[in-house]
C-alpha angles and dihedrals in degrees: 000000000000116000119228109249146094120299128232136192124316095023104294131133120234140162112239135202137181115266126200130195101261097185140030098246107131099189095245123146128230090272091056094251122124118255132194117192133181120232115274099207112101139194134182118255138170111249115199133180110209135182119211131182144156129017117077096326111141111265093000091139092046091054090051092051099042102041094158094063131084119223123198120183110226106183139315139209139205116210123213088255091057098256110151118209127185124193109210134186114213129187132177099029132108112238093234094052091046093049091054091050092050089052092054095044113101091204092059120081098170132357120196127182106226106164136024125201130179092261105022149018130227119222130193107218124194104209129212118247094253097050114119121211116214099223100042092044091050091049091055089054097049103269126111120213115233092179138354124194133165123215142134092023102310147065116256116200135178106213133189108219121202088212142334091276089067090054091050090048092053093048091049092047091054093046092054091052101043092251112149109236126196128176108208098176141354128187141151116248141176108240131198114257110336093334095252101120109111101176115142118233091255092049091049091049093049093047093047094049092045092051098043094046093054101256090136096042122111107261094029114244096190132045131212088251089058091049091048089056093050094047094039093231135109123280089244091054090051091054092047093048095048092048092053093045093048093048090050093051090049091052093048091050095047092049093047093049089046092056091047091051092048091051090057093054 
């Protein structure tokens, strides 16, 4: 069920391409200051908050064993040979306890600690062939993940459903695979653009401040040290947050342009 491509933030698959700046527009307003605006076009979508656990969900056993920790999927990849790799941010867990949980988890082949931050660690997880990822599985069934986070023994996800049939399809999929499914909330909401932006509040804040302060100007008017001071986080955390936010925006743009192109065919 998993497509073969490169993964992007929050556990979704996406094809990527190089993009170049094709014009000289620098995003500055009439007063010379940078501006970053969200799309104004809206459409109505179903927004659901679901809780999933057990079955063959990736890291289901780890979440059950380390209930005090918070797990946030960053991105994942699928190599030509079929090796599946998930990059995962974890906070609130002791390394020893986490290592034991990874060892006992049937969806984990290898778990390597690759980065350490003041408030979290990043692991590179080689997944088993049968492991199911919440966001990519939901996408296949017609729901787009706005956020995915694991804590207290289960995955919690906010999903954008194209219609109620997509919600029914996800529930049925989980039932057939012994995955516990809970619907915590469901409402209809007007979303910016086509509803595909999945930036967290912290990512949006970092990206907005970086843009408006001149971090992306040429030459650059702001450094990562300056941004770290404004955001009250470490320079390393600034770099990590901007990378994830930028990758998410790239994915959203590629997917939106892809749907536009398909509609023209």
